[in-house]
C-alpha positions in Angstrom: 24.2 -72.9 36.8 25.2 -69.4 37.4 26.0 -66.6 34.9 29.4 -67.4 33.4 29.8 -63.9 32.1 28.9 -65.0 28.5 28.2 -62.0 26.3 24.8 -61.9 24.7 24.8 -61.2 21.0 22.5 -58.4 20.0 22.1 -56.5 16.8 20.5 -53.1 16.9 18.7 -52.7 13.6 17.2 -49.4 12.6 13.5 -49.5 13.1 11.8 -51.2 10.2 9.5 -48.2 9.8 12.4 -45.9 9.5 14.1 -48.1 6.9 10.8 -48.3 4.9 10.5 -44.5 5.1 14.1 -44.2 3.7 13.1 -46.6 0.9 10.0 -44.5 0.2 12.2 -41.4 0.1 14.6 -43.0 -2.4 11.7 -44.3 -4.6 9.9 -41.0 -4.6 13.1 -39.1 -5.3 14.1 -41.4 -8.2 10.9 -42.9 -9.6 12.6 -43.5 -13.0 15.4 -45.4 -11.3 13.7 -47.6 -8.7 11.4 -50.5 -9.3 10.9 -51.6 -5.7 12.0 -51.3 -2.1 11.8 -53.8 0.7 13.2 -54.3 4.2 14.6 -57.7 5.0 16.8 -58.7 8.0 17.2 -55.2 9.1 18.5 -53.9 5.8 17.0 -51.9 3.0 16.9 -53.6 -0.4 16.3 -51.5 -3.5 15.7 -52.9 -7.0 16.6 -50.6 -9.8 16.5 -50.2 -13.6 19.9 -51.2 -15.1 20.1 -48.2 -17.4 19.7 -45.8 -14.4 22.1 -47.4 -12.0 24.7 -44.6 -12.2 22.1 -41.9 -11.4 20.7 -43.9 -8.5 24.1 -44.7 -7.0 25.0 -41.0 -7.3 21.8 -40.1 -5.5 22.4 -42.6 -2.7 25.9 -41.2 -2.2 25.0 -37.5 -2.3 21.5 -37.2 -0.8 21.5 -35.8 2.7 19.1 -38.5 4.0 21.2 -41.3 2.5 24.9 -40.5 2.5 25.9 -44.0 1.3 29.5 -43.0 0.6 31.2 -46.4 0.9 30.9 -49.1 -1.8 31.4 -52.3 0.1 31.3 -54.6 -3.0 29.6 -55.5 -6.2 28.7 -59.1 -6.8 26.9 -61.2 -9.3 24.2 -63.9 -8.8 23.3 -66.4 -11.6 19.7 -67.5 -12.2 20.1 -69.4 -15.5 16.3 -70.1 -15.8 15.6 -66.4 -16.2 15.8 -64.4 -19.4 17.9 -61.8 -17.5 19.8 -64.4 -15.7 22.2 -62.2 -13.7 21.6 -60.0 -10.7 24.3 -57.4 -10.2 24.2 -56.5 -6.5 25.7 -53.3 -5.0 26.3 -53.2 -1.2 26.7 -49.6 0.1 27.4 -48.3 3.6 26.5 -45.0 5.2 28.9 -44.5 8.0 27.1 -41.3 9.0 23.8 -43.1 9.4 25.2 -46.5 10.3 23.1 -48.1 7.5 23.6 -50.5 4.7 21.6 -50.7 1.5 21.6 -53.4 -1.1 20.8 -52.3 -4.7 20.1 -54.9 -7.3 19.7 -54.7 -11.1 19.2 -57.5 -13.6 20.9 -58.2 -16.9 21.4 -60.9 -19.5 24.6 -62.4 -21.1 24.8 -59.7 -23.8 23.5 -56.4 -22.2 26.1 -54.3 -20.4 25.4 -52.6 -17.1 26.7 -49.0 -16.9 29.9 -48.9 -15.0 29.7 -47.3 -11.5 33.3 -46.3 -11.7 32.5 -42.6 -12.0 30.5 -42.7 -8.7 32.8 -45.1 -6.7 36.4 -45.5 -8.0 36.6 -49.0 -6.4 33.8 -50.2 -8.6 36.1 -50.9 -11.4 37.8 -53.7 -9.5 34.5 -55.3 -8.5 33.2 -55.0 -12.0 36.2 -56.8 -13.3 35.6 -59.6 -10.9 31.9 -59.9 -11.9 33.0 -60.0 -15.6 35.6 -62.6 -14.9 33.5 -64.9 -12.7 30.1 -64.5 -14.5 30.7 -62.8 -17.8 28.7 -59.7 -16.9 29.6 -56.8 -19.1 29.9 -53.2 -17.9 29.8 -50.4 -20.4 32.2 -47.5 -20.2 34.6 -49.6 -18.1 38.2 -48.4 -18.8 39.8 -51.9 -18.5 37.2 -54.7 -18.5 39.4 -57.8 -18.4 39.9 -60.9 -16.2 41.2 -60.2 -12.7 41.1 -63.6 -10.9 41.5 -66.2 -13.6 44.3 -66.6 -16.1 44.0 -64.6 -19.4 43.7 -67.8 -21.4 41.0 -69.1 -19.2 37.8 -70.1 -21.0 34.3 -69.6 -19.5 33.1 -68.0 -16.3 33.5 -70.3 -13.2 30.7 -69.0 -11.0 28.0 -69.5 -13.6 25.7 -72.3 -12.6 26.1 -73.9 -16.0 29.9 -73.9 -16.0 31.4 -77.3 -16.6 34.1 -78.1 -14.1 36.7 -80.4 -15.7 34.4 -80.8 -18.7 31.9 -82.7 -16.4 28.5 -81.0 -16.2 27.8 -79.8 -12.7 24.5 -80.3 -11.0 23.5 -78.4 -8.0 21.3 -80.2 -5.6 17.8 -78.7 -5.8 18.7 -76.4 -8.7 16.6 -76.3 -11.8 19.4 -76.1 -14.3 
């Protein structure tokens, strides 16, 4: 067997040390906002305090070492066994530095996350989706209403305890 000209897949990740240094810079610059930083799969993951998310996102957008000017998306993750059952995850892109960062905050069913709409205009659409699918509230949102389901729809279909067709759903291996 000779070479059939098949392309080899390669991913050039920023050096883990450089990513950790960027995480250290973010944490040192915003100690009241950040609760942790870790590098996984070639990407920087930042955990943050919910009440300071707008300040942190503004810093990540404007700081000369960060320049995360593109909001890729905001999504929810449901962990019903936790008191703060929801993660709200922000994925940002720095085109200048060719980097991504994942920022995560936690919240419960009743506590609103400050809206990121003043930092990234597109955030309002993603926040509406998280509200519709998970029931996550966002404070200071100008139009927090359903976006994917019908206005008369009851419940939030991506919650792990959502009953499909009034039949309780069990997820294999889940502790719900």
